[in-house]
C-alpha positions in Angstrom: -5.1 -93.7 -86.7 -6.8 -97.1 -86.3 -6.6 -99.0 -89.6 -9.8 -99.6 -91.4 -9.4 -103.3 -92.0 -12.4 -105.4 -91.3 -11.9 -106.1 -87.7 -13.8 -108.8 -85.8 -15.9 -107.6 -82.9 -13.4 -108.4 -80.2 -10.9 -105.9 -81.8 -13.5 -103.2 -81.8 -14.3 -103.9 -78.2 -10.6 -103.8 -77.3 -10.3 -100.4 -79.1 -13.2 -99.0 -77.2 -11.9 -100.4 -73.9 -8.6 -98.7 -74.4 -10.2 -95.4 -75.0 -12.2 -95.7 -71.8 -9.1 -96.4 -69.6 -7.6 -94.2 -67.0 -9.1 -90.7 -67.3 -9.4 -87.2 -66.2 -12.7 -85.4 -65.6 -15.2 -84.9 -68.4 -15.5 -81.6 -70.2 -18.7 -80.4 -71.9 -18.5 -80.3 -75.7 -18.4 -76.8 -77.0 -18.4 -75.7 -80.6 -14.9 -74.6 -81.7 -14.7 -70.9 -82.3 -12.6 -69.2 -84.9 -9.4 -67.7 -83.7 -9.5 -64.4 -81.8 -7.7 -61.5 -83.4 -5.1 -61.8 -80.6 -4.1 -65.3 -81.9 -2.6 -64.5 -85.2 -1.8 -66.9 -88.1 1.8 -68.0 -88.3 4.0 -64.9 -88.5 6.7 -65.2 -91.1 9.4 -63.1 -89.5 12.2 -61.8 -91.8 11.3 -63.9 -94.8 14.2 -64.8 -97.1 12.9 -64.1 -100.6 16.4 -64.6 -102.0 16.8 -68.2 -101.1 13.0 -68.8 -101.2 11.5 -66.4 -103.7 8.1 -68.0 -103.6 7.4 -68.6 -99.8 10.2 -66.8 -98.0 10.6 -69.9 -95.8 14.0 -71.2 -94.8 15.1 -73.9 -92.3 14.9 -71.2 -89.6 11.2 -70.6 -90.4 10.5 -74.3 -90.2 11.8 -74.1 -86.7 9.7 -71.0 -86.0 6.6 -72.9 -87.3 7.4 -75.8 -84.9 7.7 -73.4 -82.0 4.5 -71.6 -83.1 2.5 -74.9 -82.9 4.2 -76.1 -79.8 3.5 -72.9 -77.9 -0.2 -73.4 -78.5 0.0 -76.9 -77.0 2.1 -75.7 -74.0 -0.6 -73.1 -73.2 -2.2 -76.1 -71.5 0.8 -77.0 -69.4 1.3 -75.2 -66.1 3.7 -77.6 -64.3 5.9 -80.6 -65.2 3.1 -82.8 -63.9 0.4 -81.7 -66.3 -0.5 -84.1 -69.1 -0.7 -82.8 -72.7 -4.5 -82.7 -73.0 -6.7 -80.4 -75.0 -10.4 -79.5 -75.3 -12.5 -82.1 -77.1 -14.0 -81.1 -80.4 -17.7 -81.9 -80.7 -18.6 -84.8 -83.0 -17.4 -88.3 -83.6 -13.8 -87.9 -82.4 -12.9 -89.7 -79.2 -13.4 -89.6 -76.2 -17.1 -89.7 -77.0 -18.1 -89.0 -73.4 -15.6 -86.1 -73.0 -13.6 -88.0 -70.3 -9.9 -87.7 -71.2 -8.2 -91.1 -71.4 -4.6 -92.3 -71.1 -4.6 -93.1 -74.8 -5.6 -89.6 -75.7 -3.0 -88.1 -73.4 -0.3 -90.4 -74.9 -1.2 -89.0 -78.3 -0.7 -85.5 -76.9 2.7 -86.5 -75.5 3.9 -88.4 -78.6 2.7 -86.0 -81.3 3.7 -82.7 -79.7 7.1 -84.3 -79.2 7.5 -84.4 -83.0 7.6 -80.6 -82.9 9.7 -80.4 -79.7 12.5 -82.8 -80.4 14.1 -81.0 -83.4 14.1 -77.8 -81.3 15.5 -79.6 -78.3 18.2 -81.3 -80.4 19.6 -77.8 -81.2 18.6 -76.1 -77.9 18.2 -78.5 -75.0 17.5 -75.5 -72.7 14.4 -74.5 -74.6 11.6 -73.0 -72.4 8.0 -72.2 -73.3 5.8 -70.3 -70.9 8.4 -70.8 -68.2 8.4 -74.6 -68.6 11.7 -76.3 -69.4 10.6 -78.4 -72.3 13.2 -81.1 -72.0 12.4 -81.5 -68.3 8.7 -81.7 -69.1 9.0 -84.5 -71.7 11.4 -86.5 -69.6 9.0 -86.2 -66.6 6.1 -87.3 -68.8 8.0 -90.3 -70.1 8.6 -91.4 -66.6 5.0 -90.9 -65.6 3.9 -93.4 -68.3 5.3 -96.1 -66.0 3.7 -94.8 -62.8 0.4 -96.7 -61.9 -0.8 -93.7 -59.9 -0.6 -91.4 -62.9 -3.6 -90.7 -65.2 -1.2 -91.1 -68.1 0.0 -94.6 -67.0 0.4 -97.1 -69.8 -0.1 -100.7 -68.6 2.3 -103.1 -70.3 0.7 -105.2 -73.0 -0.6 -108.5 -71.6 0.9 -111.6 -73.2 -2.3 -112.3 -75.1 -3.0 -108.6 -75.8 -3.5 -107.3 -79.4 -2.4 -104.3 -81.3 -3.9 -101.0 -80.4 -3.4 -97.2 -80.6 -0.9 -97.4 -77.7 1.5 -99.2 -80.1 1.2 -96.4 -82.6 2.0 -93.7 -80.0 4.9 -95.6 -78.5 6.3 -96.1 -81.9 6.2 -92.4 -82.4 7.9 -91.9 -79.0 10.6 -94.3 -80.1 11.2 -92.1 -83.2 11.7 -89.0 -81.0 13.9 -90.9 -78.5 16.1 -92.0 -81.4 16.2 -88.5 -82.8 17.7 -86.9 -79.6 18.6 -89.7 -77.1 21.1 -87.3 -75.4 18.2 -85.1 -74.5 15.3 -87.5 -73.8 16.9 -90.9 -72.9 20.4 -90.6 -71.6 19.5 -88.3 -68.6 17.0 -90.9 -67.3 18.2 -93.1 -64.4 18.9 -96.7 -64.9 15.7 -97.8 -63.1 13.6 -95.4 -65.1 15.1 -96.7 -68.3 14.4 -100.3 -67.3 10.8 -99.9 -66.5 10.1 -97.7 -69.6 11.9 -100.2 -71.8 9.7 -103.0 -70.5 6.5 -101.1 -71.2 7.5 -100.0 -74.7 9.0 -103.4 -75.7 5.8 -105.2 -74.5 4.1 -103.4 -77.4 6.9 -103.4 -79.9 7.6 -107.1 -79.4 4.1 -108.0 -80.2 1.3 -108.2 -82.8 0.5 -105.4 -85.2 -1.8 -104.5 -88.0 -0.8 -105.5 -91.6 -0.3 -101.9 -92.7 2.1 -99.0 -92.0 1.6 -100.0 -88.3 4.4 -102.5 -88.6 6.8 -99.5 -88.6 5.8 -98.7 -85.0 7.0 -102.1 -83.9 10.1 -101.7 -85.9 11.0 -98.3 -84.4 10.5 -99.6 -80.8 12.5 -102.7 -81.4 15.2 -100.8 -83.3 15.6 -98.1 -80.7 16.1 -100.5 -77.8 18.5 -102.7 -79.9 20.6 -99.5 -80.5 20.6 -99.0 -76.7 22.0 -102.5 -76.1 18.8 -104.2 -75.0 18.0 -107.7 -76.2 15.1 -107.6 -78.6 13.1 -110.0 -80.8 15.3 -109.6 -83.9 13.4 -112.3 -85.8 10.2 -110.4 -85.4 11.9 -107.1 -86.4 13.2 -108.6 -89.6 9.8 -110.2 -90.3 8.1 -106.9 -90.1 10.7 -105.2 -92.2 10.2 -107.9 -94.9 6.4 -107.5 -94.8 6.7 -103.7 -95.1 8.8 -104.0 -98.2 6.3 -106.4 -99.7 3.7 -103.7 -99.5 5.7 -101.6 -102.1 3.9 -101.6 -105.5 6.3 -99.4 -107.5 6.6 -95.8 -108.6 6.9 -94.6 -105.1 3.6 -96.0 -103.8 3.0 -98.5 -100.9 -0.2 -100.3 -100.4 -1.7 -99.6 -97.0 -4.1 -102.5 -96.8 -6.4 -101.7 -98.6 -6.0 -98.2 -99.8 -3.5 -95.9 -101.6 -3.6 -92.5 -100.0 -1.3 -90.1 -98.1 -0.3 -93.0 -95.8 1.9 -94.2 -98.7 3.9 -91.1 -98.2 3.6 -89.6 -94.7 4.0 -93.1 -93.3 5.9 -95.6 -95.5 8.0 -93.1 -97.5 8.8 -91.0 -94.5 9.4 -93.8 -92.0 11.6 -95.8 -94.4 14.2 -93.1 -94.8 13.9 -92.0 -91.2 14.5 -95.6 -90.0 17.3 -96.1 -92.5 19.1 -92.9 -91.2 18.6 -93.6 -87.5 19.2 -97.4 -87.5 19.1 -99.2 -90.8 22.3 -98.0 -92.4 24.2 -99.1 -89.3 22.5 -102.3 -88.4 20.7 -103.5 -91.5 22.3 -101.9 -94.5 20.6 -104.2 -97.0 17.1 -103.3 -95.7 18.0 -99.6 -95.6 19.2 -99.8 -99.3 15.8 -101.3 -100.3 13.8 -98.6 -98.5 16.0 -95.9 -100.0 15.7 -97.3 -103.5 11.9 -97.2 -103.1 12.1 -93.7 -101.7 14.0 -92.5 -104.7 11.1 -93.4 -107.0 8.9 -90.9 -105.3 10.7 -88.1 -107.2 9.1 -88.9 -110.5 5.4 -88.5 -109.5 4.5 -87.4 -106.0 5.6 -83.8 -106.5 3.1 -83.6 -109.3 0.3 -84.3 -106.8 0.7 -80.8 -105.4 -0.5 -77.5 -106.9 1.9 -75.0 -108.4 1.9 -73.1 -105.2 2.4 -76.2 -103.1 -1.2 -76.7 -101.9 -2.1 -80.3 -101.1 -5.2 -82.1 -102.3 -7.9 -82.9 -99.7 -8.0 -86.6 -100.2 -8.2 -89.7 -98.0 -8.5 -90.4 -94.3 -6.7 -88.5 -91.5 -6.7 -85.3 -93.5 -6.4 -83.4 -90.2 -2.7 -84.3 -90.4 -2.5 -81.9 -93.2 1.1 -81.0 -94.1 2.4 -84.3 -92.8 1.9 -85.0 -96.5 5.2 -83.2 -97.2 7.2 -84.7 -94.3 9.2 -86.9 -96.7 10.6 -84.1 -98.8 13.5 -83.1 -96.6 14.7 -86.7 -96.6 15.4 -86.3 -100.3 18.3 -84.2 -99.2 19.7 -87.4 -97.5 18.8 -89.7 -100.5 21.0 -87.5 -102.8 19.3 -88.8 -105.9 21.0 -87.2 -109.0 18.7 -84.8 -110.7 16.6 -84.0 -107.7 15.3 -80.5 -107.9 15.7 -79.6 -104.2 14.5 -76.0 -104.7 11.1 -77.4 -106.0 10.8 -80.0 -103.2 11.3 -77.3 -100.6 8.9 -75.0 -102.4 6.2 -77.7 -102.3 6.9 -78.5 -98.6 6.9 -74.9 -97.4 3.9 -74.0 -99.6 1.8 -76.8 -98.1 2.8 -75.7 -94.6 1.7 -72.1 -95.3 -1.5 -73.4 -96.9 -2.6 -74.1 -93.3 -0.4 -72.1 -91.0 -1.6 -68.8 -92.6 -5.2 -69.8 -92.9 -7.3 -68.0 -90.3 -9.4 -71.0 -89.6 -6.5 -73.4 -88.9 -6.2 -72.7 -85.2 -9.4 -72.5 -83.1 -9.6 -69.9 -80.3 -8.2 -72.6 -78.0 -4.9 -72.4 -79.9 -5.0 -76.0 -81.1 -5.6 -76.9 -84.7 -9.1 -78.2 -85.4 -10.0 -81.6 -86.6 -10.9 -80.9 -90.2 -9.1 -79.5 -93.3 -8.9 -75.7 -92.6 -11.3 -75.3 -89.7 -13.5 -77.9 -88.1 -15.1 -80.2 -90.7 -16.9 -83.2 -89.2 -17.3 -85.2 -92.5 -13.5 -85.4 -92.7 -13.1 -86.6 -89.0 -12.6 -90.3 -88.1 -13.6 -92.0 -84.9 -10.0 -93.0 -84.1 -9.0 -89.3 -83.8 -8.9 -87.2 -80.7 -7.9 -83.5 -80.5 -4.2 -84.1 -80.1 -4.3 -86.4 -83.2 -3.8 -83.3 -85.4 -0.2 -83.0 -84.3 0.7 -86.0 -86.4 1.4 -83.2 -88.8 4.4 -82.4 -86.6 6.3 -85.3 -88.2 7.2 -82.8 -90.9 9.6 -81.2 -88.5 11.6 -84.4 -88.1 13.0 -83.3 -91.4 15.0 -80.8 -89.5 17.5 -83.6 -88.9 18.7 -82.8 -92.4 21.7 -80.5 -91.8 21.5 -76.8 -92.5 24.1 -76.9 -95.2 22.3 -79.7 -97.1 21.1 -78.9 -100.7 17.4 -79.3 -99.6 17.8 -76.1 -97.5 20.4 -74.3 -99.6 18.9 -74.6 -103.1 17.0 -71.6 -104.5 13.3 -72.2 -104.4 11.6 -72.8 -107.8 8.4 -74.2 -109.2 10.0 -77.1 -111.0 8.0 -78.7 -113.7 5.4 -75.9 -113.5 8.1 -73.5 -114.8 9.7 -75.9 -117.3 7.7 -78.7 -118.8 4.0 -78.0 -117.9 2.8 -75.6 -120.5 -0.5 -73.8 -120.4 -3.2 -75.0 -122.8 -2.6 -78.6 -122.0 -3.4 -81.2 -119.3 -0.7 -83.6 -118.2 -1.3 -87.1 -116.9 1.0 -89.3 -114.8 -0.3 -92.8 -114.4 1.2 -95.3 -111.9 0.7 -98.8 -113.1 1.3 -100.5 -109.7 -1.2 -98.4 -107.7 -3.5 -97.5 -110.7 -3.3 -93.9 -109.5 -3.7 -91.1 -112.1 -2.2 -87.7 -111.3 -3.2 -84.8 -113.6 -1.8 -81.3 -113.6 -3.6 -78.3 -115.1 -1.2 -75.5 -115.8 -4.0 -73.1 -116.8 -5.0 -72.8 -113.1 -1.9 -74.4 -111.5 -3.9 -77.2 -109.9 -3.3 -80.9 -109.4 -5.8 -83.7 -109.4 -5.9 -87.4 -108.4 -7.9 -90.5 -109.2 -7.3 -93.5 -107.0 -8.7 -96.6 -105.2 -12.1 -96.8 -103.6 -14.0 -100.1 -103.2 -15.5 -100.3 -99.7 -19.1 -101.0 -98.8 -20.8 -98.9 -96.1 -22.2 -102.2 -94.6 -18.7 -103.5 -93.8 -17.0 -100.1 -93.2 -17.4 -100.0 -89.4 -15.4 -96.9 -89.0 -17.3 -95.2 -91.8 -14.6 -93.5 -93.8 -13.3 -95.9 -96.5 -16.7 -95.8 -98.1 -17.2 -92.1 -97.6 -16.4 -88.8 -99.4 -12.9 -89.2 -98.2 -12.4 -91.8 -100.9 -15.5 -92.2 -103.1 -15.2 -89.0 -105.3 -14.6 -89.5 -109.0 -11.5 -87.3 -108.5 -9.9 -84.9 -106.1 -8.5 -81.5 -107.0 -6.2 -79.1 -105.1 -8.3 -76.1 -106.2 -11.6 -77.6 -105.1 -11.7 -79.3 -101.7 -14.4 -82.0 -101.6 -17.9 -81.2 -100.5 -19.9 -83.7 -98.4 -23.1 -85.2 -99.8 -26.4 -83.9 -98.5 -29.6 -85.7 -97.7 -31.5 -84.1 -100.6 -29.2 -85.4 -103.3 -26.6 -82.6 -103.1 -23.5 -84.1 -104.6 -20.1 -82.9 -105.8 -17.8 -84.9 -108.1 -19.7 -88.1 -107.9 -22.9 -89.8 -108.9 -25.8 -90.4 -106.5 -28.8 -92.7 -107.1 -32.2 -92.8 -105.4 -32.1 -96.3 -103.8 -34.8 -98.7 -102.6 -35.0 -96.9 -99.2 -35.8 -93.7 -101.1 -32.4 -92.2 -100.0 -29.7 -90.8 -102.2 -26.7 -93.2 -102.4 -23.3 -92.3 -103.7 -21.1 -94.6 -105.8 -18.2 -96.2 -104.0 -17.6 -99.7 -105.5 -15.2 -98.8 -108.3 -13.1 -101.3 -110.3 -10.2 -99.9 -112.3 -10.1 -101.1 -115.9 -7.3 -99.3 -117.8 -5.6 -96.1 -118.6 -5.4 -95.8 -122.4 -4.9 -92.9 -124.8 -5.4 -90.3 -122.1 -8.6 -91.9 -120.8 -9.0 -93.3 -117.3 -11.5 -96.2 -117.2 -13.4 -97.6 -114.3 -16.6 -99.7 -113.8 -18.8 -99.0 -110.8 -21.8 -100.6 -109.2 -24.3 -99.3 -106.6 -23.7 -101.0 -103.3 -27.4 -101.7 -102.5 -28.4 -102.7 -106.1 -26.2 -104.7 -108.3 -28.3 -103.9 -111.4 -27.4 -100.2 -111.2 -24.0 -99.8 -112.7 -21.9 -97.6 -115.0 -18.9 -97.7 -117.2 -16.9 -94.6 -116.5 -14.4 -92.8 -118.7 -12.6 -89.6 -117.5 -10.8 -87.5 -120.1 -8.8 -84.6 -118.6 -8.8 -81.5 -120.7 -6.8 -78.2 -120.4 -9.7 -76.5 -118.6 -11.4 -79.4 -116.9 -12.8 -82.9 -117.5 -14.9 -84.5 -120.2 -16.9 -87.4 -118.8 -18.1 -90.2 -121.1 -20.1 -92.5 -118.9 -22.3 -95.4 -120.1 -25.3 -96.3 -117.9 -25.6 -100.1 -118.2 -28.2 -100.4 -115.4 -31.2 -102.7 -115.9 -33.2 -100.9 -113.3 -35.1 -97.6 -113.7 -33.6 -95.1 -111.3 -33.2 -91.4 -110.5 -29.6 -90.3 -111.0 -27.6 -87.1 -110.3 -24.0 -86.1 -111.2 -22.2 -83.2 -109.5 -19.4 -81.0 -110.6 -16.8 -79.7 -108.0 -18.4 -77.4 -105.5 -17.5 -73.7 -104.8 -17.4 -72.2 -101.4 -19.0 -68.8 -100.8 -16.2 -66.3 -100.1 -16.7 -62.6 -100.0 -20.2 -62.4 -101.5 -22.9 -64.5 -103.1 -21.9 -67.0 -105.7 -23.0 -65.7 -109.1 -24.6 -68.1 -111.6 -25.4 -67.6 -115.3 -26.3 -69.7 -118.3 -26.1 -69.2 -122.0 -26.3 -71.1 -125.3 -23.0 -71.8 -127.0 -22.8 -73.8 -130.2 -26.3 -75.2 -129.5 -25.3 -76.4 -126.0 -26.7 -75.1 -122.7 -23.7 -73.8 -120.7 -24.1 -73.2 -117.0 -21.5 -71.1 -115.1 -20.8 -70.0 -111.6 -18.2 -67.7 -110.1 -17.2 -67.2 -106.4 -14.6 -64.5 -107.0 -11.7 -67.0 -107.0 -12.8 -69.6 -109.5 -15.4 -70.0 -112.3 -17.0 -73.4 -112.9 -18.9 -74.4 -116.0 -20.9 -77.5 -116.6 -22.2 -78.5 -120.0 -24.6 -81.6 -120.3 -23.8 -82.8 -123.8 -26.0 -85.9 -123.9 -28.0 -88.3 -121.7 -29.3 -85.7 -119.2 -32.8 -84.5 -118.5 -31.6 -81.2 -117.0 -29.2 -79.4 -114.7 -29.7 -77.3 -111.6 -27.7 -75.1 -109.3 -27.7 -76.6 -105.8 -26.9 -74.3 -102.9 -25.9 -76.0 -99.7 -25.2 -75.1 -96.0 -22.7 -76.8 -93.8 -21.4 -79.3 -96.4 -18.2 -77.5 -97.5 -14.8 -77.5 -95.7 -14.0 -73.9 -96.6 -17.2 -72.0 -95.9 -20.7 -72.4 -94.5 -22.4 -71.7 -97.8 -21.5 -73.3 -101.1 -22.9 -74.1 -104.5 -22.6 -76.9 -107.0 -24.1 -77.9 -110.4 -26.0 -81.1 -110.5 -27.1 -82.8 -113.7 -30.2 -85.0 -113.4 -31.8 -88.0 -115.2 -34.8 -90.2 -114.8 -33.1 -93.3 -116.2 -35.0 -96.0 -118.1 -33.2 -99.1 -119.3 -32.8 -99.3 -123.1 -30.5 -100.3 -125.9 -28.0 -99.1 -126.6 -27.1 -98.1 -123.1 -27.4 -94.3 -122.9 -24.2 -92.3 -122.6 -23.8 -89.4 -120.1 -21.5 -87.0 -121.9 -20.6 -84.1 -119.5 -18.1 -81.2 -119.6 -16.9 -80.1 -116.1 -14.8 -77.0 -116.7 -13.0 -74.3 -114.7 -11.1 -71.1 -114.9 -9.8 -68.5 -112.5 -12.2 -65.6 -111.9 -11.8 -62.7 -114.2 -10.6 -64.7 -117.1 -12.8 -64.8 -120.2 -14.0 -68.0 -121.9 -13.7 -68.6 -125.6 -16.3 -70.6 -127.5 -13.8 -73.4 -128.0 -13.1 -73.6 -124.2 -16.7 -73.7 -123.2 -17.7 -76.3 -125.9 -14.5 -78.0 -127.0 -16.5 -81.0 -128.2 -17.9 -80.8 -131.8 -19.6 -84.2 -132.0 -20.2 -87.4 -130.0 -21.0 -90.6 -131.9 -21.9 -93.9 -130.2 -20.9 -97.1 -132.0 -23.6 -99.6 -133.0 -22.4 -102.1 -130.4 -22.8 -99.3 -127.7 -19.3 -100.0 -126.4 -17.5 -97.3 -128.3 -17.9 -93.6 -128.3 -16.0 -91.3 -130.6 -15.5 -87.7 -129.6 -14.7 -85.2 -132.2 -13.1 -82.0 -130.8 -13.1 -78.5 -132.4 -9.4 -78.5 -132.1 -7.1 -81.5 -132.2 -7.7 -85.2 -133.1 -10.7 -87.2 -132.3 -10.7 -89.6 -129.3 -12.4 -93.0 -129.2 -13.6 -94.3 -125.8 -13.6 -98.1 -125.8 -15.5 -99.8 -123.0 -14.7 -103.4 -122.3 
């Protein structure tokens, strides 16, 4: 989870050096296979549809899920001496040469421990495949300090910088603090001394100006709790800087992005640290973290679909349901008015989104790097195969007692049941982060628009500028499709650049959210004279785009709708005239999409793609096309991007809700008259 800040070359070299440290033998890269029929999806045994009428999941089933994942990991452990190391997934993930490194193995130790430690807290004698789990992890902790071990972690040199080892040791400190009586207390005094020196050499050191500061904080805090002398000045400094990254309404800024790290890092680590250390040692800091945490309640739950599905958005998406790891801690925050039944419904729903997807586990019994199955466009170079178990942080929420309201409240669908009515779209705008969350009750989906402003030229890790962030919006019903070399694009614009290659937009500047319209300006990275004013208008069944092309350079341009994966048969496409407009429709048996080019476009085509979608090998998307020529006033691309569930019929008003579009004489205003409801005026600055 190396941060994407603009590192100087020596940091990159350090990173690569760490990954090529102590190692085991290389393994050939082999394509991951789908699970064999003998390896079933997560079995929900004795579901409780009284307490949890939507998912059947209770606290017991969360423990079952932790054991289910942990059992797959322990299939690679035959003795207490074996490191937690898994087959490499082909592609850009590390180790590139297939030679397993100590950093990778430390990830395996740290991240599987997130699943193990809540189970060990309640059952210290737990065994998996004949291995005593507590004995295994204690032995592996000791081996971190053994120079003869392939998992040996060399203490940080006095002039050493921050690196992935800090991240993993910070995670280890969380687990040590969660169950010290199982993992720490049984160690001998010499074992504790040498392990403390190694861990403190990283905790009492430099970090990255992001959520990484928490890893230093957890190491320093744990050893302070154990009576060791620590650098308290540095600890307090990092706590201050973490709080400074809070921008309101539940969102922290992770230098430079807003994404799930605001939640699965800041808003989970803050309450966890407060519970384990802060309330006892630093009550004023704990109070601030908990005050920030309480503000999550008003908007983050709306980022999830009615059935709890999470949106595919941002980096490290292979961590999947780590996105819901903060919800159990709402039971400790005890904020009046919290709908605990809804919070648990979201959390359990997001877990089942993956645990019961047949592509989630490969045949090797380890979750793939990807979204459902392997998906290379969503993988980052800082990830290795064990990185996926960062999702295991969700199980740290099991520290919330069984009798807590989070577990006892009857599951419900919250605002989706009371407040979000069909026939409308609902927007929640966060002023500090400029994030817009939109909920669509007609299909039960959630959508997000957020930060992206990163050039490919300066994005050395190649993800801040990619589809992980540069889509116009992200929707829980329609996971993002990667761009193709022939102009295939979904939910973004692409332009034919000077190298005769299709280039996606990524340099967005937020302008305002006003009267239900989300405004951004955007410029093409390789040509400053190619630019657009963007206006997104969420509608009950989709989006109306009113985008002004202010480019002064002739250029080929394409705009894509969301893409549909091919499921149980070919995707069907049709077109027809409705109220004088050419309406294009597609249907994959689960959803229907419609795209209506209202103005500015030369034409529209159906683009079928192979290997670009995270759900299936084959997919399809509508692309509108234009051969742009500069002119006055600047032409407006008015486009309807609509959706429905399969089997539902469209009315004329749903397919063409726009009656008339009028551009002002100055070219900066566009008035949209709807067939139903009042007109809306788009005002570009």
